[in-house]
C-alpha positions in Angstrom: -15.9 88.7 -21.2 -14.2 85.4 -21.7 -12.8 83.4 -18.8 -9.8 81.2 -19.4 -9.9 77.9 -17.5 -6.5 76.8 -16.5 -5.9 73.0 -16.9 -5.2 71.1 -13.7 -1.7 69.6 -13.8 -1.2 66.4 -11.9 2.3 65.7 -10.6 1.8 62.0 -10.9 -0.4 60.1 -13.3 -2.5 57.2 -12.1 -3.5 54.2 -14.2 -7.2 54.1 -15.0 -7.0 50.3 -14.9 -5.6 50.3 -11.3 -8.3 52.8 -10.3 -11.1 50.7 -11.7 -9.7 47.5 -10.1 -9.5 49.1 -6.7 -12.9 50.7 -7.1 -14.7 47.4 -8.0 -12.8 45.5 -5.3 -13.9 48.1 -2.7 -17.5 48.1 -3.9 -17.6 44.3 -3.9 -15.6 43.7 -0.7 -16.8 46.5 1.6 -20.5 45.3 1.8 -19.3 41.7 2.3 -17.0 42.7 5.2 -19.6 44.9 6.8 -22.3 42.3 6.4 -20.0 39.6 7.9 -19.1 41.8 10.8 -22.8 42.5 11.6 -23.9 38.9 11.0 -21.1 37.5 13.2 -21.8 40.0 16.0 -25.5 39.4 15.8 -25.1 35.6 15.7 -22.7 35.7 18.7 -25.1 37.8 20.8 -28.0 35.6 19.9 -26.1 32.5 20.9 -25.1 34.1 24.3 -28.7 35.2 24.9 -30.0 31.7 24.0 -27.4 30.2 26.5 -28.5 32.6 29.3 -32.2 31.8 28.6 -31.5 28.1 28.6 -29.6 28.4 31.9 -32.5 30.4 33.4 -35.0 27.8 32.2 -33.1 24.9 33.6 -32.4 26.5 36.9 -36.0 27.7 37.3 -37.0 24.1 36.9 -34.4 23.1 39.6 -35.7 26.0 41.8 -39.3 24.6 41.5 -38.1 21.2 42.5 -36.3 22.6 45.6 -39.5 24.5 46.5 -41.6 21.4 46.2 -39.1 19.2 48.1 -38.6 21.8 50.9 -34.9 21.9 50.1 -34.2 24.9 52.4 -36.4 23.7 55.2 -35.4 20.0 55.6 -32.2 18.9 57.2 -30.1 17.2 55.9 -30.4 18.5 52.3 -31.9 16.4 49.6 -29.0 14.4 48.0 -30.9 14.0 44.8 -31.3 17.7 44.4 -27.7 18.3 45.3 -26.7 15.8 42.6 -29.0 17.4 40.0 -27.6 20.8 41.0 -24.1 19.5 40.3 -25.1 18.0 37.0 -26.7 21.4 35.9 -23.5 23.2 37.0 -21.3 20.8 35.0 -23.7 21.1 32.0 -23.2 24.8 31.9 -19.5 24.6 32.9 -20.4 26.8 35.9 -21.2 27.0 39.5 -24.5 27.1 41.5 -24.7 28.6 45.0 -27.8 28.6 47.2 -28.2 31.4 49.8 -30.9 31.2 52.5 -33.0 34.0 53.9 -30.3 34.8 56.4 -27.9 35.5 53.5 -25.8 32.5 54.4 -24.6 30.0 51.7 -26.1 26.6 52.4 -25.1 24.9 49.2 -22.2 25.3 46.7 -21.3 23.0 43.8 -17.7 24.0 44.3 -17.9 23.5 48.1 -15.8 26.7 48.6 -18.1 29.1 50.3 -20.4 26.9 52.5 -21.5 28.8 55.6 -20.3 32.2 54.4 -22.5 35.3 54.1 -23.4 36.7 50.7 -25.0 40.1 51.0 -24.5 41.2 47.4 -26.8 43.7 45.7 -28.1 41.1 43.3 -29.1 38.7 46.2 -30.9 41.5 48.0 -32.7 42.5 44.9 -33.7 38.9 44.2 -35.1 38.6 47.8 -37.1 41.8 46.9 -38.6 40.0 43.8 -36.2 41.3 41.2 -34.3 38.7 39.2 -31.0 39.7 37.7 -29.1 38.4 34.6 -25.7 39.8 33.6 -23.1 38.9 31.1 -19.4 39.8 31.6 -17.9 40.1 28.1 -14.4 40.5 29.4 -14.3 37.2 31.4 -16.9 35.5 29.2 -19.4 34.3 31.8 -23.0 34.9 32.7 -24.4 35.5 36.3 -28.0 34.9 37.2 -30.1 35.0 40.4 -33.2 32.9 40.7 -35.6 32.9 43.7 -36.3 29.7 45.7 -39.7 29.8 47.3 -40.7 28.4 50.7 -43.8 26.8 49.2 -45.7 26.8 45.9 -48.8 28.6 47.3 -47.5 31.6 49.2 -44.7 32.5 46.8 -42.6 33.6 49.8 -38.9 33.8 48.8 -37.0 31.6 51.1 -33.7 31.6 49.3 -31.7 32.7 46.2 -30.0 30.5 43.6 -26.9 32.2 42.2 -25.7 30.7 38.9 -22.5 31.5 37.1 -21.9 29.9 33.8 -18.9 30.1 31.4 -19.5 30.8 27.7 -15.9 29.7 26.6 -17.1 26.6 24.8 -19.7 28.7 23.0 -17.2 31.3 22.0 -14.8 28.5 20.8 -17.4 27.2 18.5 -18.1 30.7 17.3 -14.4 31.3 16.6 -14.3 28.1 14.5 -17.3 29.4 12.5 -15.6 32.7 12.1 -12.4 31.1 10.8 -14.5 29.1 8.3 -16.2 32.3 7.3 -12.9 34.1 6.9 -11.7 31.3 4.6 -14.9 31.5 2.6 -14.5 35.3 2.4 -10.9 34.8 1.2 -12.1 32.4 -1.5 -14.9 34.9 -2.5 -12.3 37.7 -2.6 -10.0 35.7 -4.8 -12.8 34.9 -7.2 -14.0 38.5 -7.1 -10.4 39.8 -7.8 -10.1 37.5 -10.8 -13.5 38.6 -12.1 -12.7 42.3 -11.5 -9.4 42.0 -13.4 -11.2 40.3 -16.3 -14.0 42.9 -16.3 -11.6 45.8 -16.2 -9.6 44.3 -19.0 -12.8 44.0 -21.0 -13.8 47.6 -20.2 -10.3 48.9 -21.0 -10.1 47.2 -24.4 -11.7 50.1 -26.4 -9.3 52.5 -24.7 -6.3 50.2 -25.4 -7.4 49.9 -29.0 -7.7 53.7 -29.2 -4.3 54.1 -27.6 -2.7 51.8 -30.2 -4.4 53.7 -33.1 -3.2 57.0 -31.6 0.3 55.6 -31.4 0.0 54.9 -35.1 -1.1 58.5 -35.7 1.9 59.7 -33.6 4.2 57.7 -35.9 2.8 59.7 -38.9 -0.1 57.6 -40.1 -2.6 60.4 -40.4 -4.9 58.2 -42.5 -5.4 55.8 -39.6 -9.1 55.2 -39.2 -10.2 56.0 -35.6 -13.4 54.2 -34.9 -14.3 53.2 -31.4 -18.0 53.1 -30.7 -18.0 50.8 -27.7 -18.7 53.7 -25.3 -20.1 57.2 -25.8 -16.9 58.7 -24.3 -14.5 56.8 -26.7 -16.8 57.7 -29.6 -16.6 61.4 -28.6 -12.8 61.2 -28.2 -12.4 59.5 -31.6 -14.7 62.0 -33.3 -12.8 64.9 -31.8 -9.4 63.4 -32.8 -10.7 62.5 -36.3 -11.9 66.1 -36.8 -8.4 67.3 -35.6 -6.7 64.9 -38.0 -8.9 66.1 -40.9 -7.8 69.7 -40.1 -4.2 68.6 -39.9 -4.4 66.8 -43.2 -6.2 69.9 -44.7 -3.4 72.1 -43.3 -0.7 69.7 -44.8 -2.5 69.7 -48.1 -2.9 73.5 -48.0 0.8 73.9 -47.1 1.8 71.6 -50.0 -0.5 73.6 -52.4 0.9 76.8 -51.0 4.5 75.8 -51.6 3.6 74.6 -55.1 1.7 77.8 -55.9 4.5 79.9 -54.5 7.1 78.1 -56.6 4.9 78.4 -59.7 4.0 82.1 -59.1 7.6 83.1 -58.4 8.9 81.1 -61.4 6.4 82.5 -63.9 7.8 86.1 -64.0 11.4 84.8 -64.0 10.5 82.5 -67.0 8.9 85.4 -68.8 12.0 87.6 -68.2 14.3 84.8 -69.4 12.2 84.3 -72.6 12.2 88.0 -73.3 16.0 88.3 -72.6 16.8 85.2 -74.7 14.7 86.7 -77.6 16.6 89.9 -77.4 20.0 88.1 -77.3 19.1 85.9 -80.3 18.2 88.9 -82.5 20.7 91.0 -84.4 20.2 94.8 -84.9 17.2 95.0 -82.6 15.2 98.2 -83.4 15.0 100.6 -80.5 11.2 100.5 -80.4 11.2 96.7 -80.1 14.1 96.8 -77.5 12.1 99.4 -75.5 8.9 97.2 -75.7 10.8 94.1 -74.5 12.4 96.1 -71.6 9.0 97.4 -70.6 7.7 93.9 -70.5 10.7 92.8 -68.4 10.1 95.7 -66.0 6.4 94.7 -65.7 7.5 91.2 -64.8 10.0 92.4 -62.2 7.2 94.6 -60.7 4.9 91.6 -60.6 7.6 89.5 -58.9 8.2 92.2 -56.4 4.4 92.5 -55.6 4.2 88.7 -55.1 7.1 88.8 -52.7 5.6 91.7 -50.8 2.2 90.0 -50.5 3.9 86.8 -49.4 5.8 88.7 -46.7 2.6 90.3 -45.5 0.9 86.9 -45.2 3.9 85.4 -43.4 4.0 88.3 -40.9 0.2 88.0 -40.2 0.5 84.2 -39.7 3.3 84.6 -37.2 1.8 87.4 -35.2 -1.8 86.0 -35.3 -3.1 89.4 -34.2 -0.6 89.9 -31.4 1.0 93.0 -33.1 -2.1 95.0 -34.1 -1.4 98.6 -33.4 -4.9 99.4 -32.1 -6.0 103.0 -32.0 -9.1 105.1 -32.2 -9.5 105.7 -36.0 -12.1 107.7 -37.9 -13.3 105.1 -40.4 -15.0 107.7 -42.6 -11.8 109.5 -43.1 -9.9 106.3 -43.7 -12.3 105.3 -46.5 -12.2 108.7 -48.1 -8.4 108.6 -48.2 -8.5 105.1 -49.8 -11.0 106.2 -52.4 -8.9 109.3 -53.1 -5.9 107.1 -53.8 -7.8 104.8 -56.1 -9.8 107.4 -58.1 -7.0 107.8 -60.8 -7.2 104.0 -61.4 -11.0 104.1 -61.6 -10.7 107.1 -64.0 -8.4 105.2 -66.3 -10.9 102.3 -66.5 -13.9 104.7 -66.8 -15.4 103.3 -63.5 -17.6 105.6 -61.3 -16.4 105.4 -57.7 -18.8 106.7 -55.0 -18.8 106.7 -51.2 -22.0 106.8 -49.0 -21.3 107.5 -45.3 -24.5 106.8 -43.4 -23.0 107.9 -40.0 -19.7 108.9 -38.5 -17.8 105.9 -37.2 -14.9 105.8 -34.9 -13.5 102.4 -34.0 -10.6 100.6 -32.4 -8.6 99.3 -35.4 -5.1 99.0 -36.8 -5.2 101.8 -39.3 -2.4 100.5 -41.6 -3.7 96.9 -41.8 -7.3 97.9 -42.1 -6.4 100.3 -44.8 -4.6 97.5 -46.7 -7.7 95.2 -46.4 -10.2 97.8 -47.6 -7.9 99.0 -50.3 -7.7 95.5 -51.7 -11.5 95.2 -51.8 -12.0 98.5 -53.6 -9.1 98.0 -56.0 -10.4 94.6 -57.0 -13.9 96.1 -57.5 -12.3 98.5 -59.9 -10.0 96.1 -61.7 -12.5 93.4 -62.3 -15.2 95.7 -63.5 -16.7 96.5 -66.9 -16.0 99.6 -69.0 -18.2 102.4 -67.7 -19.2 100.4 -64.6 -19.5 101.6 -61.0 -18.2 100.9 -57.5 -20.2 101.9 -54.4 -18.6 101.9 -51.0 -21.1 102.2 -48.0 -20.2 102.8 -44.3 -22.8 102.2 -41.5 -22.7 101.1 -37.9 -24.9 100.0 -35.0 -24.1 100.0 -31.2 -21.7 97.1 -31.5 -20.2 96.9 -35.1 -19.4 99.0 -38.1 -20.1 97.7 -41.6 -18.3 98.4 -44.9 -20.0 97.3 -48.1 -18.1 97.3 -51.4 -20.5 96.7 -54.3 -19.6 96.7 -58.0 -21.2 96.2 -61.4 -18.3 94.0 -62.5 -18.0 90.5 -64.1 -19.2 88.7 -60.9 -18.1 85.4 -59.5 -19.7 82.0 -60.4 -21.2 80.3 -57.3 -18.9 77.3 -57.7 -15.8 79.5 -57.2 -17.1 81.6 -54.3 -16.1 79.3 -51.5 -12.5 79.3 -52.7 -12.2 83.0 -53.3 -10.3 83.7 -50.1 -7.8 80.9 -50.6 -4.2 81.9 -51.3 -3.2 82.1 -55.0 -6.8 81.3 -56.0 -7.9 83.2 -59.1 -11.1 82.7 -61.0 -9.8 84.1 -64.3 -6.1 83.6 -64.3 -5.6 85.4 -67.7 -7.5 88.5 -66.5 -5.6 88.4 -63.1 -2.4 88.4 -65.0 -3.5 91.4 -67.1 -4.5 93.3 -64.0 -1.4 92.4 -62.1 -3.2 90.2 -59.5 -1.2 87.8 -57.4 -4.1 85.7 -56.0 -3.1 86.8 -52.4 -5.1 90.1 -52.0 -8.3 88.6 -50.7 -6.4 86.1 -48.5 -4.6 89.0 -46.9 -7.9 91.0 -46.5 -9.6 88.1 -44.8 -6.7 87.6 -42.4 -6.7 91.2 -41.4 -10.4 91.3 -40.8 -10.2 88.1 -38.7 -7.3 89.7 -36.7 -9.8 92.5 -35.9 -12.3 89.8 -34.7 -14.5 90.7 -37.6 -16.1 88.8 -40.5 -16.4 89.1 -44.3 -19.2 87.9 -46.5 -19.5 87.6 -50.3 -22.6 87.8 -52.4 -22.2 87.6 -56.2 -23.8 86.5 -59.4 -21.9 86.0 -62.6 -22.3 88.9 -65.0 -24.1 91.0 -62.4 -21.4 92.2 -60.1 -20.1 91.4 -56.6 -20.7 92.7 -53.1 -18.3 92.3 -50.2 -19.7 93.1 -46.7 -17.2 93.6 -43.8 -18.3 93.6 -40.2 -15.8 94.7 -37.5 -16.4 95.4 -33.7 -16.3 99.1 -32.7 -14.3 98.1 -29.6 -11.4 95.8 -29.8 -11.1 93.3 -26.9 -7.8 91.4 -26.9 
């Protein structure tokens, strides 16, 4: 069973050049953008983490100084430590608040919450020995809690340092870096785009050259040499097109030869008739016997002309239908061959040719009885006509589970090996003089082969000059359209 694959029809065509450009740009740009996004995000987070760590280190040093100086114990507060605390807060563009063990704010670099209570969760956790460090990405600031001990030995937490520091300056610098990176990416993208366009142009050159050559072929230059070996794909395309062009040229040549042969073959009998008629008209007192002889020759030429026209019409009909109008039916091939041989026995008898039929098995097949009869009749009739005096023609019928085989063998003049490949061509005749004597048109075997091919069959020739010829026909028992 054969499955026919329907071609996919696209409503809109897309330029391969555009597809390649977009593909290369995406392949080149996507990793760069992804890498940039990841790198900038990682760099931003690392800078924020480093800033928080720096704040924690600086404030831990300040906390140790407060512990050693008894900052929360002594009154009034140490002015130097207050100043250092203000310097640290300004350094980080933030605020430092000190809460004592009574949860009251005893120092504030902004001087906004002195004396107020601060009983936040972070402060309580810090008094319990858990430091906290948080970053608010919405407002861009970090908040830390650092313990302040009563003395260096006991490690008793006497207060909590609350530090809030802005990261705006850091983010501003990162934004500047990002802008420079974007500009760099734009430059890289521009260079990449130019390189991609040049690369695609280079890649498309073989296809463009092939397109130009095909345009030349379209204009009628069938001799245009299609050679594009840059890529395997273009080479395969050019090879396929070259094969098609060779077939087209062969068809054109065959058509020209066919027209030439038709003209010649149709003109030959007419010329003969004209010569015979002119001869009769130029003679006075023509004897009846000569007159009858000339008229017989003219009648033979008319019959020959009629046969050529009939054969031509048969070929034309088969070319047009290409097997579409086969009248397939179950036919007994044994009976068909017996009928053909019965029709041809008188011709064989006139030439003293023995005609025999060997039926190895009964064969019933799906065939067009009329067309197959014509094909087999041509083979047997040729075997009789191109035979020697006292020769023989043997027709054999056999079959297997899939095909039936008809073999037509004769003891005739045979066909030279150099002519065998042309024997099925239209108007081809090995011995033109003998063909003319036997009434051959040079179309019989061409018709026979066409009919067999229409039945999805095959025909094979074996012959040796002077030893006879054998035609073997193979046709499927079941016809599958």
